[in-house]
C-alpha positions in Angstrom: 0.0 0.0 0.0 1.2 3.4 -0.8 0.5 6.4 1.3 -1.3 9.3 -0.2 1.3 11.8 -1.4 1.4 15.3 -0.1 0.6 18.3 -2.2 4.0 19.8 -2.0 5.6 20.9 -5.3 8.6 18.7 -4.4 6.5 15.6 -4.0 4.5 16.4 -7.1 7.7 16.8 -9.1 9.1 13.5 -7.7 6.0 11.5 -8.5 5.7 13.1 -12.0 9.3 12.3 -12.7 9.0 8.7 -11.4 6.0 7.9 -13.6 7.1 9.8 -16.6 4.4 12.5 -16.3 5.3 16.0 -17.4 5.5 18.9 -15.0 2.4 20.9 -14.3 1.4 24.5 -15.3 -0.3 27.0 -13.1 -3.4 24.9 -13.0 -1.5 22.1 -11.3 -1.8 18.4 -12.0 -2.0 16.8 -8.6 -1.1 13.1 -8.5 -2.0 10.8 -5.7 -1.0 7.2 -5.2 -3.6 4.9 -3.7 -3.5 1.1 -3.8 -0.7 1.4 -6.3 -2.8 3.5 -8.7 -2.2 7.0 -10.0 -5.1 9.3 -9.7 -4.9 12.5 -11.7 -6.5 15.7 -10.5 -6.6 18.9 -12.5 -7.5 22.1 -10.9 -9.2 23.4 -14.1 -9.7 21.9 -17.5 -11.2 23.6 -20.6 -13.9 22.5 -22.9 -13.7 24.3 -26.2 -16.9 24.3 -28.3 -15.8 24.2 -32.0 -18.6 22.3 -33.8 -20.5 25.2 -35.1 -21.2 25.8 -38.8 -21.1 29.5 -38.7 -23.9 29.9 -41.3 -23.8 33.7 -41.1 -20.4 33.6 -42.8 -22.1 32.3 -45.9 -19.9 30.6 -48.5 -16.8 31.0 -46.3 -18.0 28.1 -44.1 -19.6 25.8 -46.8 -16.6 23.4 -46.5 -15.0 24.3 -43.2 -16.1 24.8 -39.6 -16.2 28.4 -38.5 -13.3 28.0 -35.9 -11.1 26.7 -38.8 -11.6 29.8 -41.0 -8.4 31.7 -41.7 -7.8 34.9 -39.8 -5.1 37.6 -39.9 -3.1 36.2 -42.8 -1.6 33.4 -40.7 -4.0 32.0 -38.1 -7.2 30.2 -37.8 -9.9 31.5 -35.5 -9.5 28.6 -33.0 -5.9 29.6 -32.5 -7.0 32.4 -30.2 -8.8 30.5 -27.4 -6.2 27.7 -27.7 -3.4 30.2 -27.2 -5.3 31.8 -24.3 -5.4 28.4 -22.7 -1.7 27.7 -22.7 -0.8 31.3 -21.9 -3.1 31.0 -18.9 -1.6 27.7 -17.8 -4.6 25.6 -18.7 -2.9 22.5 -20.2 -5.9 20.2 -20.6 -8.4 21.1 -23.4 -11.2 19.1 -24.9 -12.1 20.4 -28.4 -15.7 19.5 -29.3 -16.1 19.2 -33.1 -19.0 18.3 -35.3 -19.6 20.3 -38.5 -16.9 19.7 -41.3 -14.2 18.7 -38.8 -11.5 17.4 -41.1 -9.5 20.6 -41.5 -9.9 21.5 -37.8 -8.7 18.1 -36.8 -5.7 18.3 -39.1 -4.9 21.8 -37.8 -5.0 20.9 -34.1 -3.2 17.5 -34.6 -1.7 16.5 -31.2 -1.4 20.1 -30.1 2.3 20.7 -30.7 2.1 24.4 -31.7 0.3 25.3 -28.5 2.5 23.1 -26.3 -0.5 20.9 -25.7 1.1 17.6 -26.7 1.1 16.2 -23.1 1.3 12.7 -21.6 -1.4 13.8 -19.2 -3.9 16.3 -20.4 -3.0 18.2 -23.5 -5.5 18.7 -26.3 -8.1 16.0 -27.2 -10.5 16.3 -30.2 -14.0 15.1 -29.1 -16.4 14.5 -32.0 -19.8 12.8 -31.5 -19.4 9.1 -31.3 -21.5 5.9 -31.3 -22.5 4.6 -27.9 -24.2 1.4 -26.9 -27.6 3.1 -26.8 -27.0 4.7 -30.3 -25.3 7.6 -31.9 -26.2 11.2 -31.0 -25.1 14.4 -32.7 -24.4 17.3 -30.4 -27.8 19.1 -30.2 -26.7 22.2 -28.1 -23.7 23.6 -26.4 -24.6 22.0 -23.0 -25.6 18.7 -24.6 -22.1 18.6 -26.3 -20.5 19.0 -22.8 -22.9 16.4 -21.3 -21.9 13.8 -23.9 -18.3 14.2 -22.7 -18.8 13.8 -18.9 -16.6 10.7 -18.9 -13.7 12.7 -20.5 -14.0 15.4 -17.8 -14.3 12.9 -15.0 -11.0 11.4 -16.0 -9.3 14.5 -14.7 -11.3 15.0 -11.4 -11.3 18.7 -12.0 -12.3 21.3 -9.4 -13.3 23.7 -12.1 -14.4 23.5 -15.7 -13.8 26.4 -18.2 -16.3 26.5 -21.1 -15.1 28.3 -24.2 -16.4 29.1 -27.7 -14.0 28.4 -30.6 -15.1 31.4 -32.7 -14.1 34.6 -30.9 -11.0 36.8 -31.3 -9.6 38.0 -28.0 -6.8 37.6 -25.4 -7.8 36.7 -21.8 -6.0 35.3 -18.9 -8.3 32.6 -17.6 -6.2 32.2 -14.4 -7.2 35.7 -13.4 -10.9 34.8 -14.0 -10.4 31.6 -11.9 -9.0 33.6 -9.0 -12.0 35.9 -9.2 -14.3 32.8 -9.2 -12.5 31.5 -6.1 -12.5 34.8 -4.3 -16.3 35.1 -4.6 -16.8 31.4 -3.6 -18.8 31.3 -6.9 -20.6 28.3 -8.3 -20.6 29.8 -11.8 -18.7 32.8 -13.2 -19.7 34.3 -16.5 -17.3 36.6 -18.4 -19.2 39.6 -19.5 -18.6 42.9 -21.2 -20.4 46.2 -21.9 -21.9 46.3 -25.4 -23.9 49.1 -27.2 -27.4 48.9 -25.9 -28.8 48.7 -29.5 -26.8 45.5 -30.0 -27.6 43.9 -26.6 -30.5 41.8 -27.9 -28.0 39.7 -29.8 -26.5 38.4 -26.5 -27.3 36.8 -23.2 -27.7 39.8 -20.9 -26.9 39.8 -17.2 -28.1 42.1 -14.4 -25.9 42.3 -11.4 -26.0 43.7 -7.9 -23.3 45.9 -6.3 -21.0 42.9 -5.7 -21.3 41.7 -9.4 -23.5 38.8 -8.3 -26.0 38.1 -11.1 -29.6 38.6 -10.1 -31.1 38.1 -13.5 -30.1 36.5 -16.8 -32.0 36.9 -20.1 -31.0 35.1 -23.2 -31.2 37.5 -26.3 -34.1 39.6 -24.8 -36.1 41.7 -27.2 -36.0 44.7 -24.8 -32.8 44.4 -22.8 -32.6 46.0 -19.4 -28.8 46.0 -19.3 -26.0 46.2 -21.7 -23.7 43.8 -19.8 -23.5 40.9 -22.2 -22.3 37.3 -21.7 -19.2 36.5 -23.7 -20.0 32.7 -23.8 -17.1 32.1 -21.4 -18.0 30.3 -18.2 -16.2 28.8 -15.2 -18.2 26.2 -13.3 -17.3 24.5 -10.1 -17.3 20.9 -11.3 -20.0 19.4 -9.1 -22.4 22.3 -10.0 -21.8 21.7 -13.7 -22.1 18.0 -13.5 -25.4 18.1 -11.5 -26.9 20.6 -13.9 -25.9 18.6 -17.0 -27.4 15.4 -15.6 -30.5 17.1 -14.4 -31.2 18.7 -17.8 -29.9 15.8 -19.9 -33.3 15.2 -21.5 -33.8 18.8 -22.4 -33.9 19.1 -26.3 -31.0 21.1 -27.6 -29.7 21.8 -24.1 -27.8 25.1 -24.2 -25.9 27.0 -21.6 -27.6 30.4 -22.1 -31.1 29.0 -22.5 -31.1 26.2 -20.0 -28.0 25.6 -17.8 -27.5 29.2 -16.5 -31.3 29.8 -15.8 -31.4 26.4 -14.0 -28.4 27.2 -11.8 -29.9 30.6 -11.0 -33.3 29.1 -10.1 -31.5 26.6 -7.9 -30.0 29.5 -5.9 -26.4 29.0 -7.0 -23.9 31.8 -6.6 -23.4 33.2 -10.1 -21.1 36.1 -10.7 -20.2 38.3 -13.6 -16.5 38.7 -14.4 -16.4 42.0 -16.3 -13.8 42.0 -19.1 -12.6 45.3 -20.6 -10.2 44.1 -23.3 -10.6 43.5 -27.0 -13.2 40.8 -27.9 -14.8 40.2 -31.2 -17.5 37.8 -32.2 -16.6 37.2 -35.9 -19.9 35.6 -36.6 -21.0 37.8 -39.5 -19.2 38.7 -42.7 -19.1 42.3 -41.6 -17.6 41.6 -38.2 -15.1 39.2 -39.7 -14.0 41.7 -42.2 -13.8 44.5 -39.6 -11.7 42.4 -37.2 -9.2 41.7 -39.9 -9.0 45.3 -41.0 -8.4 46.4 -37.4 -5.2 44.3 -37.3 -3.6 46.8 -39.7 -4.5 50.0 -38.0 -1.5 52.2 -37.2 -2.1 51.4 -33.6 -4.1 48.2 -33.7 -6.6 47.7 -30.9 -5.8 44.0 -31.1 -2.0 43.4 -31.4 -0.7 40.2 -32.9 2.9 41.1 -32.1 2.9 41.2 -28.3 5.8 39.2 -26.9 4.2 38.4 -23.6 1.0 36.9 -25.0 1.8 35.1 -28.2 -0.7 33.6 -30.5 0.4 30.2 -31.6 -0.6 28.3 -34.7 0.3 25.4 -36.9 2.8 26.8 -39.5 3.5 25.2 -42.8 7.0 24.9 -44.1 6.9 27.3 -47.0 9.4 29.7 -48.7 9.7 33.4 -47.8 7.8 36.2 -49.5 8.9 37.6 -52.9 8.1 41.3 -53.6 8.9 42.4 -57.1 10.5 45.7 -57.9 7.3 47.1 -59.5 5.0 46.1 -56.7 3.6 48.5 -54.1 2.4 47.6 -50.6 0.8 50.0 -48.1 -0.4 49.2 -44.6 -1.1 45.5 -45.1 -0.3 42.1 -43.6 1.5 39.8 -46.0 1.7 36.1 -45.3 4.7 33.9 -45.8 5.3 32.4 -49.2 3.5 35.2 -51.1 4.5 36.5 -54.5 3.6 40.1 -55.0 3.8 41.7 -58.5 0.9 44.2 -58.2 -0.3 46.8 -55.7 -1.8 46.1 -52.2 -3.3 48.6 -49.8 -5.1 48.2 -46.5 -5.5 44.4 -46.9 -4.7 41.1 -45.2 -3.0 38.6 -47.5 -2.6 35.0 -46.4 0.3 32.6 -47.0 1.2 31.3 -50.5 -1.0 33.9 -52.3 0.1 35.2 -55.7 -0.8 38.8 -56.8 -0.2 39.2 -60.5 1.5 42.1 -62.3 -0.7 45.2 -62.5 -3.3 43.7 -60.1 -4.7 46.1 -57.5 -6.0 44.9 -54.1 -7.8 47.3 -51.7 -9.5 46.8 -48.4 -9.7 43.1 -48.9 -8.9 39.7 -47.3 -7.3 37.1 -49.5 -6.7 33.7 -47.9 -4.1 31.1 -48.3 -3.1 29.8 -51.7 -5.3 32.1 -53.8 -4.1 33.5 -57.1 -5.1 37.0 -58.4 -4.5 37.3 -62.1 -2.6 40.1 -63.8 -4.5 43.4 -64.1 -7.3 42.2 -61.8 -8.9 44.7 -59.3 -10.2 43.5 -56.0 -12.0 46.1 -53.8 -13.5 45.3 -50.5 -13.7 41.5 -50.9 -13.2 38.4 -48.8 -11.6 35.7 -50.9 -11.4 32.3 -49.3 -8.6 29.7 -49.7 -7.4 28.4 -53.1 -9.4 30.7 -55.3 -8.3 31.7 -58.8 -9.3 35.2 -60.1 -8.7 35.6 -63.8 -6.7 38.3 -65.5 -8.5 41.6 -65.8 -11.4 40.7 -63.6 -13.0 43.4 -61.4 -14.4 42.5 -58.0 -16.3 45.2 -56.1 -17.7 48.0 -58.3 -20.8 50.1 -58.4 -23.4 50.8 -55.7 -24.5 48.5 -52.9 -27.7 46.5 -53.5 -29.8 44.1 -51.3 -28.8 40.5 -51.6 -31.0 38.3 -53.8 -29.5 35.2 -52.2 -29.7 35.6 -48.4 -30.2 39.2 -47.1 -29.6 38.1 -43.5 -26.1 36.9 -44.3 -25.1 39.2 -47.2 -25.9 42.7 -46.0 -22.5 44.4 -46.5 -20.7 45.8 -49.5 -18.4 42.8 -49.6 -17.7 40.5 -52.5 -17.5 37.1 -50.9 -15.9 34.2 -52.8 -15.9 30.6 -51.4 -12.8 28.4 -51.3 -11.6 26.7 -54.5 -13.8 28.9 -56.6 -12.7 30.1 -60.1 -13.6 33.5 -61.5 -12.9 34.0 -65.2 -10.9 36.8 -66.6 -12.4 40.2 -67.6 -15.7 39.8 -65.8 -17.1 42.6 -63.6 -18.6 41.8 -60.2 -20.7 44.3 -58.1 -20.9 44.7 -54.4 -22.7 42.6 -51.8 -22.3 39.5 -54.0 -21.6 35.8 -53.3 -19.7 33.4 -55.6 -19.0 29.7 -55.0 -17.6 27.1 -57.4 -15.9 27.0 -60.7 -17.7 29.7 -62.7 -17.3 30.4 -66.4 -17.9 33.4 -68.6 -21.4 32.0 -69.5 -22.4 32.5 -65.8 -22.0 36.2 -66.1 -24.7 38.0 -68.1 -22.8 40.3 -70.5 -19.7 39.6 -68.4 -21.3 41.2 -65.3 -22.6 40.0 -61.9 -24.7 42.8 -60.6 -24.6 44.1 -57.1 -26.7 41.9 -54.7 -26.5 38.9 -57.1 -24.9 35.6 -56.7 -23.5 32.5 -58.5 -23.5 29.2 -56.6 -22.3 26.3 -58.6 -22.4 22.5 -57.9 -20.7 21.8 -54.6 -21.6 25.2 -53.3 -24.0 26.2 -50.6 -27.5 24.7 -51.0 
């Protein structure tokens, strides 16, 4: 029989070394020996919800989950919460995937870029799986967590951090955990002030003088507060487990609609942790474009280059950039492996992009591997990965017009082109348009796609 080890860092290091288990981060791995077994206990683990389709991003997410969409010329959206985890000392992360998971799985791999390739903990991809009683898709945010109770129980956590995989921000979760402990909270919700006219898009909290939440309303029509939930929660483990089991039969069980109101009605101590930094929900084409453009401000509100809070990502082995003598670049992010022969201003260019001679790119996002032909003009567009734009084509001209395809998604001036699409040379494309698939000159009436119009070919969005 082995005696239960003490919690001292010396004993922890000795046991870790003896059993080949890596050293812990700030959220310590405590290891006990009992009857010859090793029991692992994590102070806090993270569950990262990354299964959403992101339908409001239109053709950008027809073949890829929203958290895997490129961002900032180098990263994918999921890199930000993953980097926050390791920068905060959270070294055990379950990533829950569902919609179009292939690229997300390949990007995460075994977690090497984020230092999450661990013998104990690290990153684990958690898709829906077949069980003895049948196979269930994740039907809501809380249902997804409920279906992975066994994964969480493996780590005997004291606290569970719930995250969304589709927000751009930097947050030290350890500070939020200390706040949770200081308030002896059962649930802590990260929240921030939003313009009152936008408050109906969020879960809204009303707090007392001690920041304890007295009321919670999910997307109210007439909000009585502008303090919005960010979809980031810390639960004391037993409170979360009990709520998930109690509401396990609730259809589409969701944190904002079900779990938080249940905990509130049960008299649990729920506190708001007010966050004042940069946070962007890039759930619409407009907010996604704006967040990218904010990266290239003279003094960016969100800085990718801070040494003390790095954003990590999987980097391909590709050659350096090539900038020709006739090219011109002004206030832009240029990814690795690009070849620039034309002019670029106020744009974000991904890795491996080619900009042809005489081409002009303005106020646009061009993702990895795309080719812009010689003499083409791209003005205020989002071009997804591996797109080919023919020589002399013009994207983004004329006046804005309402979308004939999906006005709820396409309500901005942007030309949006889905990945692996082809646009022939010399066509002219108006604003607030959507294109997906291999298009030919015959698809453009008189060589023109009017503002508000769309072309969705086979393999595109249905």
